N, C-alpha and C positions, 0 to 999 in steps of 0.2 A: 335839037340840045342848046342848054344855055349858056348866054352870055358869062365868064368867069367876073368880068367890069361889070357886074349891073350894084346901082345905086343900090342897097339895102333899105331905104327909107324911102325911096321913090318908089322903090317894087313894093313895097307894103300899098305905100298908097296907091299904084293901079291896081292894087288884086282890089280894093276895099271898094275904088270904082267901078270896079269890073264887076263885081258881085250886086253893089247898088243897081247899076244899071238891069242885072240879069232879076231885079227885086221888081223894078218898077215894069218890065214887060211883063212878070209871072201878076203882079198886081193887078194890071190891065188886062191879059185875060182872065183872070178866078173873075173879075170884077162885071164884066161880058158877059160869060158863061151867069152867075149869077142873077143881074138882070133880065137875061135872054128868060133865066127860068120862071122865076118870079113875071116875067109879063105874059108868058101861055099856060102859067097854070094858076090862076083863078088871083084876083089880087086882093083877092080878101076883104073885110070890111074894118083894117086897120086905117088910120088915115096915116098913118106914116109904113112907107115901102120897109118889108123886110130885108133887104139886101142894100141900106142906105147905112144901117149898121154897122155891117162888117166893114162898106166904100169909106168910109168917116173914121173911125177907130182905126184902121191898116191904113188911111191914109194920113191921119196924124204922126204914125209909128214910120211912116214913109218918110214922110218929111221930115222929122227928126233924126233919122238916118241922115237923109242924104245933107243935114245944115250941119251932121258931123263929121261927114267923107270929105266934102269941101269944104268945110271951114266957113259956111256962112256965119258964123257966131264967132267966129274970130279964133277959134282954136288953135287954129296952127300959130297965129302972131304970140298969142299968149303961149305955147307949147315953147317957141323960141325965145322969147324974152324969160322964158322961168329957165331954160336952158344955161342962155348967158348967165344967166345970176348965178345958178350952179358955180357954173366953169368962174365965174371972178371969187366964190366962195370958197372954192376950193385950192385957187392959186392965193390967197390971203395966208 
């Protein structure tokens, strides 16, 4: 049963962080599988291993998602400042 007095903003943030952590775990498992497949199925003559592409581009997307979820780019502070600006504007 969910508590009725839950802060909606904190709840959204907690859910986003939980989803991000699940995404990191999925990223690690899938990449471990891809690299294992590559290691056991003939590495080919390419100078760059094929799993590197998935690891690299998915990793960039995951970092961007983490930056958004955890506010590494100051998004939460920017949102707070914008909220305060809108409140002041509405009161005028």
